[in-house]
N, C-alpha and C positions, 0 to 999 in steps of 0.2 A: 408909701405904698402907691404904685401906679394905678391908673384907672382900669386897666385890663385885669389886674389882680383883684381889685375891689369888685368888679363885675362878676368874676368867677366865684368869689366868696359869697356875694349876695345870692347868686343862683344856687349855690350849694345850701345856703341857709334856707332859701325858699323850698328847695326840693326835700330836704331832710327835716324840716320843722314839723312839729305835731299840729294837726289840724284842730281848730277850735272845737268842732263837734266831738272828735275823739278825746280831746282833753276833758270835755265836760262829761262824757260817758265813763271815763276812767275813774271819776270821783265816785260813781255809783257801783263800781266793781269791788267785790269783797276779796277777790283773788282767784288763783288757779288751784284747783284741787284734783287729786287723783282719787277715784272712787274704787272701793273694793267691798265685796260682800263677805260678811262673816255671819253664817247662819242666815237669819231672815233680815238682817239689817245691812244697810249700805253706809259705810263710813267714808267721809271725805277727808283726806290727809293733805295738808299744804304741800304743793308740788315741790317746793324748794328743799324739803327734807327727804323726799322719796329718791332712793338710789336706784333700785331695780326691783323686778319681780323674778321669782324663781320657783321651781317646784320644791315642795317641802318633802324631802325624801327621808332623811335620817335625822333624828334628834334624840337627845338624851334627857330624860325627865330630871327635873331639879325641884326639890321641895324646900320649904322653909321661907319662901318669899311670896307674898301675895301678888297675883297676876303673872308671875314668872312660871311659864310652862316647863321650860328646860333650856338646853343649849343646842344650838345647831351650827352648821358651818356652810360656807359657800366659798369654793375655791381657796380653801385654807384659812379663811377669815372666820374665827370663832365668834359667835354673837349670842346674846340672850334672845330667847323666843318668848315674847311678851304677848299675853292675851289681852289685846286692846278692847275686845268685845266685853270681856269680864270687867275690865277697869271702868268701862262706861256704864254697863247695864247690871253688873253683878252676876250675870249668867255666863258660864264658860262657853267658848266657841266649840263647835263640833264639826266633824266631816270636812276638815280643811286639807286640801292637797297642794295649796300654793302658799308662798310666803311673800310678804311685802317687806323689802329691806329698806330701812330708813337710816339716815345719818343723824345720830344724836350727838350731843355735845361730847359725850365720853366715848364715842365710836359707833359702829353700826349695831342696829337692833332689828330683829325680824318680828313680824306679827303674822300669825296664821290667817289664811284667807281661803274662802270657799271659791271665789271667782273674782277676777279683776274686771272692773266695769269700764273704766276709761278715764279720760281727763277732761275737765271742763272749767271754763271761767264762770264764776258765780256772781251774779248781779244782786244788788240789794233788793231789787223788786221780786226776786225769787224766794225770799225768806218768809217763813212763818213767823207770826208774832211769838215771842218766847213762851207765853202761856199756852199756846196751841201745840207745842212740841210734845209728842207722846213719850219722849225720853228726857229725863233730867239728869245731868251729870256736870260736875265742875270742869270736866275736860271738854265739854261741848261749847263751841263758839256760837253756833247757830244751826238751824234746821231748815232745809229747803222745802218748798211745797211738794216736791216729789220724794220727800223723805230721805234725803242724803243728810246724815248727821255729820256736820263739819266740826272737826276737832281743832283745838287751839294748839299751835306749834309750841309755845312756851310751856304750857301746862303738860303737853306730851313729853317734852324734854325733861321736865322735872320728874315725871314718872319713870322715864328711861334711866335717868341718873340714879335714882333710888333702887333700880332693879339690875344694875350691872353686876354680874357675878364676880367681877374683878375688883369691885370697890369694897371698902371696909364698912359700908353702911349695913 
């Protein structure tokens, strides 16, 4: 490799390398979450499984499975409508005119939502101690000081898999 090429590669490495400060701060990051309100609570869903938001217009009630509200569709994609609020708190969600569409292992799943809050990166310093959280649930990963209830991606996926209306479970 000639000196000119080596100089170009060194400059690229310097320009695109991660800074020491940002590398240290990324260790304290819990991840990026999408927040949505369901009733009085705000849930944080890991951003990597959020597909989109849409208005919840038509859905067909479905009974026989816990937390499964019914079936809905979006542009021809039929999916389970899962009440994440009830799965976490035991109380069903009400007055929801939106749906949060998530990509589960078995396909897309929708959750009813009252309001879409936004997206944010959550730092470890923003978390409440586990014993201070007003909500206890195996689906909860953590709670922020401003009461975003952060949900665990793997545990959510296990709930979604069990609620797929197309599975034999």
